[in-house]
Every structure is written in C-alpha cells, then in structure tokens.
C-alpha positions in Angstrom: -51.8 125.0 -191.3 -55.5 125.3 -190.1 -55.8 125.7 -186.7 -58.9 125.2 -184.6 -59.8 125.3 -181.0 -62.1 122.7 -178.6 -64.1 123.6 -175.7 -64.8 120.4 -173.5 -66.9 119.9 -170.6 -64.0 119.9 -168.0 -63.1 122.2 -165.5 -62.2 125.9 -166.5 -59.5 126.4 -164.3 -57.4 129.4 -165.3 -59.3 129.4 -168.3 -58.8 132.9 -168.5 -55.2 132.9 -169.5 -55.8 130.6 -172.7 -58.8 133.2 -174.2 -56.1 135.6 -175.4 -54.5 132.5 -177.7 -57.3 132.2 -179.7 -56.9 134.0 -182.8 -60.1 135.7 -184.6 -60.2 133.7 -187.8 -59.4 130.2 -186.1 -62.2 127.6 -186.2 -63.9 127.6 -183.1 -65.6 123.9 -181.9 -67.7 123.2 -178.9 -68.0 119.3 -177.5 -71.9 119.8 -175.7 -71.1 121.1 -172.4 -68.3 123.0 -173.5 -70.4 125.6 -174.9 -71.5 126.8 -171.5 -67.1 127.9 -170.8 -67.4 129.5 -174.1 -70.7 131.4 -173.4 -68.9 132.4 -169.8 -65.4 133.9 -171.8 -67.7 135.7 -174.1 -66.8 133.7 -177.2 -68.8 132.2 -180.0 -68.3 128.8 -181.5 -68.7 128.4 -185.5 -70.3 124.7 -184.8 -71.6 122.7 -181.0 -71.2 119.1 -181.5 -73.2 116.4 -179.2 -76.2 115.1 -177.7 -76.3 118.1 -175.9 -77.7 116.3 -172.4 -75.0 118.4 -170.8 -75.8 122.0 -172.7 -79.8 121.6 -171.9 -79.1 122.3 -168.6 -78.2 125.7 -169.1 -81.3 126.4 -171.7 -80.3 130.4 -171.4 -76.7 129.7 -173.2 -78.3 127.3 -175.7 -81.0 129.4 -176.4 -78.1 132.4 -176.9 -76.5 130.8 -179.2 -79.7 129.4 -181.3 -80.1 133.3 -181.3 -76.6 134.2 -182.6 -77.4 131.1 -185.7 -74.6 129.1 -184.3 -74.6 125.7 -186.0 -75.5 122.8 -184.5 -74.1 118.9 -185.2 -76.9 117.3 -182.9 -76.5 113.3 -182.3 -78.9 111.5 -180.4 -78.0 110.2 -176.6 -78.0 106.6 -177.0 -74.6 106.6 -179.1 -71.5 105.0 -179.6 -68.9 108.0 -179.3 -68.5 110.8 -177.1 -68.7 114.3 -177.7 -65.6 114.6 -178.1 -64.8 112.1 -180.5 -67.5 113.6 -182.7 -66.0 116.8 -182.2 -62.5 115.5 -183.3 -64.0 113.6 -186.2 -65.5 117.1 -187.4 -62.4 118.7 -186.9 -60.4 116.0 -189.0 -63.1 116.5 -191.8 -62.4 120.2 -192.0 -58.0 119.4 -192.7 -57.5 120.7 -189.2 -54.0 120.3 -188.6 -53.6 121.6 -185.5 -56.2 121.3 -182.5 -56.4 123.0 -179.0 -58.4 121.0 -176.6 -59.1 123.4 -173.6 -61.1 122.6 -170.3 -60.3 118.7 -171.0 -59.1 117.8 -167.4 -61.1 117.7 -164.0 -63.6 115.9 -163.0 -64.5 112.1 -163.9 -60.8 110.2 -164.1 -62.7 107.6 -167.0 -63.4 111.3 -169.2 -59.6 112.1 -168.4 -58.0 109.2 -169.6 -60.7 109.0 -172.0 -59.6 111.6 -174.1 -56.0 111.4 -174.2 -56.3 107.9 -175.1 -59.0 109.1 -178.1 -56.5 111.8 -179.5 -54.0 109.3 -179.2 -56.0 107.2 -181.9 -53.9 106.7 -185.4 -56.7 108.3 -187.0 -55.7 111.5 -185.5 -52.1 111.4 -186.3 -52.6 114.1 -189.1 -53.1 116.9 -186.4 -50.8 118.2 -183.6 -53.1 118.0 -180.3 -52.2 120.2 -177.3 -54.0 119.6 -174.0 -54.5 122.7 -171.1 -56.8 124.1 -168.9 -54.1 127.0 -168.0 -52.7 125.2 -164.9 -51.4 122.0 -166.7 -51.0 121.5 -170.6 -50.4 118.1 -172.3 -48.9 117.9 -176.0 -48.7 114.3 -178.0 -45.4 113.1 -179.9 -45.8 111.0 -182.5 -42.9 108.7 -184.3 -40.2 111.3 -185.5 -41.0 114.3 -183.7 -39.4 116.7 -181.7 -40.8 119.7 -179.7 -39.2 123.2 -178.1 -41.1 124.2 -175.6 -41.2 127.2 -173.0 -41.4 127.6 -169.2 -40.4 128.5 -165.6 -36.7 127.4 -164.7 -38.1 125.0 -162.1 -41.1 124.4 -163.2 -42.2 120.3 -163.2 -42.9 118.5 -166.5 -43.7 114.8 -167.3 -42.6 112.3 -170.4 -45.2 109.5 -170.3 -45.0 106.7 -173.2 -48.6 105.8 -173.9 -46.8 103.1 -176.3 -45.5 99.7 -175.1 -41.6 101.7 -176.0 -40.6 105.2 -177.2 -36.9 104.7 -178.6 -34.6 107.4 -179.2 -35.7 110.1 -176.7 -33.4 112.8 -176.4 -34.1 116.1 -173.9 -31.7 119.3 -173.8 -32.6 121.7 -171.0 -33.8 119.8 -168.1 -32.6 119.2 -164.7 -32.3 115.4 -165.8 -31.6 115.2 -169.7 -31.7 112.2 -171.4 -29.9 111.0 -175.2 -31.2 108.5 -177.4 -33.1 106.8 -174.6 -35.8 104.5 -174.4 -38.9 104.7 -171.9 -41.1 101.9 -171.7 -44.5 102.3 -171.1 -45.8 102.4 -167.5 -42.2 103.4 -165.9 -41.5 106.3 -163.8 -38.1 107.1 -164.9 -38.9 110.4 -166.9 -42.5 111.7 -164.9 -41.6 114.8 -162.2 -38.2 116.4 -164.5 -38.0 120.2 -163.9 -36.6 123.0 -166.5 -33.1 123.7 -166.1 -33.1 126.3 -168.3 -36.1 128.6 -170.1 -36.7 126.3 -173.3 -36.7 122.5 -173.7 -35.7 120.9 -176.9 -37.5 117.8 -176.7 -37.7 114.9 -179.9 -38.7 110.8 -180.0 -37.9 108.5 -183.1 -40.4 106.3 -182.3 -43.4 105.6 -180.2 -46.4 107.7 -178.5 -45.9 109.8 -176.1 -47.6 112.2 -174.0 -45.2 115.3 -172.0 -47.4 117.0 -169.7 -46.1 120.5 -168.2 -46.6 123.1 -166.1 -48.5 126.4 -167.7 -46.3 129.3 -167.8 
C-alpha cells in the first residue's frame, strides 16, 4: 500500500489537527496554491503540480521551495485540466493506493463540486480517496466496499449517493440503521444521521457513494 497526501488550494479549516497524521515516508504533493498550506505548517512537498498561477501570488514561498530543490511539474495556464486533476493523475502514475486530500473545501462551490466529482471518476477507482479540512471529512465508497468509522456519539454524518442507485447499503452503529437498502441519487433519506455508538460499520454492494462526517 502506498499512501500520498495532497494539499489542495481550499480553506485551511482545522488543518493543524491533520498534520500529525502525515507520516515521514509518505509522498507529499501540492496542487499549485496548496503549497501555501504546506509551507504554513512547516511541511516540504516532494512535488508541486499545476500552472502555478496561485502560488506565484506568494513569491517568497515559491522561492523557498525552489531553494529546497522541490520538484515542480509546471503546466501552461491555458490547459484542459485542473491542477488537482493533474495531481491525481500524477499520484496514479506513482501507483498510489490511498490518497488524503487536505483543504479541498471552502471558497467556490464549483471547485468543491468539481473536486468531489473528479475524485469519483472511474480512472481513479484503484485509489482509496479521502477528503478533510479538519472540520469535516469525506470518503468515497465504490462497489462492494465496507468502512468502519469512528466518531463521537451524537455527531452527524451523511451518506450521499453519487450514482443513480446505490444497492445493498448496510449501516450499523447509527441512530437510523439501514439493512440491504437502496439509496437513490438526489434523495435525502440518508442525510444527517448520527452516531449511536462510537463506531459505525458501513458497506455497499454496488454503486458509488460519498460518506461525509464531522472530523473527531
């Protein structure tokens, strides 16, 4: 298993809660302006990827990472892919299997939705992808997959179908459990559930679903 951490150019949130989760041997990537978050928390990335339009607005940080011989994969501003898509493609090329996206939320709604739908593309199905800003976290469940999630009793979480239907949904440890349920895209049945125990067990048999929860 190869894990990578990607700093995205969203709002920092409670990033300080997440920095201790980054292990020394992990691949650290920055999607353009995400390098500012990386710098602010004393981290040094292995690669900075994008057209650098955002990072260029912080020339002292750009120069700092250049002086440390950080690798840059620079693309023209007139391109057909977002900086995050280029970064996910790089992670895929490096055979990353687990990916943590930091600071992917906040700011523009189109970027937020674009980031979620981007990560849900079939070409990234070999990677387990999690999003977090320290306030909230999200995880993509694909096909026959299960997940155990820890949290405080009473804290909220939601299951959001991203495919037209998600079949065989089983959920235990929640205030409103589910058994072999089918969830439909756009319906609100599985919004704003809560932890009845400190651990949730979630599994699906078929489909694509986003699990969103309050970061402990």
